[in-house]
N, C-alpha and C positions, 0 to 999 in steps of 0.2 A: 394885241401881240400875235395871234394866231393868223391873222390878215397880212400882217407886216413880213412876218417868216415864211408865210406862203408865197407871196409876192416876190419876196427875195430868194425862191428855191434853196431853203436851208433844211436839213437834214432834221429828222426828229429830236435827236438828241440836244441840238443847239436851241430849236424851239422850248426844247423843256429847259434847259439851263437858264436860257433868256427870261423865261416866265418866273422862273426861281429867284432867279437875280433881283429882277424889277420888284417882285413882293415883298424879298427881305429887306431891300433897299429903303423900301419905303416903311416898313414895319421898324426898321433901325434909326429910322429919320436922317439916312444919309443923304436926302434929294430932297430937303425940305424946301417947299417953294416951287419946285419943277413941276411941269404939266404930265401928265401921264403919258404923252405921246414922246416927249423928252425922254422920259425915264424908260420908256418902251426902247428908245433909239440907241440909248446909252447902253442899256443890257444886253442887247442884240450885238454890238458892237464889241463887247468885252467877251461874251460868248463865243463869237467867230473868232476872235484873236486866240481863243485859249483852246477851240476844241476843232478849228478845219486847217487844213495846209494852207501854207501859204498861197500858192495857187488858185485855191477855191474860197478864200477869204473876201470878205466885202469891204469897201471901203467905207469910211465916214460918209462922203459924199453920196455915194449908192445909197445907204441905209437914209441916211436924212431925206433924200428925194423919194423914196418908197414911203417913209413916214410921216413927211413934211415937215421937217424940222431942217435948220440950218447944219451943214457942215462943222461948223464952229460950235455949235450948241451940242452935238453929238459928243464929239470930242471932249468938250467942257464937263458934260454928265460923266463920260467914262473916266475922266479925270478924278473925279468925285467918289467913284465907285473902285477905281483901282486901288488903293491905300488897304480896303477892306475886303479886297476879292477871295481871299481863302475863306472867308465864313460865308459869302455868299452863294457861291458853288454848291450844287448838290453833291452830297456826299460821294454818290457813285459816279462822279462825271469822270470822264476819259480824258486826260488833258493831252492835246497834241505838242504841246509846250509850256515850258514852265511859264509862272506870272512874271517872272524877273526878266525873261527875253519880249514881254509885250511891248507893243509901241508906247513910248512915252514913258516905260518902267523906270524908274529910278527910286525903287525902295530899298531902304537897308535891312533886307529881310532874309536870312540864309537859305539857300536854295535846298537845304535839307528837308524844308516845310512843305516843298510843292514837289507833286508828282512830274517825273521829267520823262515822257517818252520817247523824244528824240529833239537833237540840236541841229539848226540851220548852219 
């Protein structure tokens, strides 16, 4: 995870969040049958969408190229993580955007459940 995040030039708080997300996703059996590389890529994509400004975010394609996973695989893993995102992030994580505004987010969850720093 650290190597992937380093190669993507991600800030420390995103690296820490991605590591936490990946570990919890495995522990909660959300990503059963997925390879560690795939889980890492999906966790990085989720953390980037949550904690980075739109201009600084990495695309699924960029993450996939660095991690060695196909873009569609990164997005599919992200889709597995997204419904349980609230419980996967570290408790002290500073969200740049609400989970409801993440790409592909079609969750029936009230916005009150998520910190909201700003909207685009």
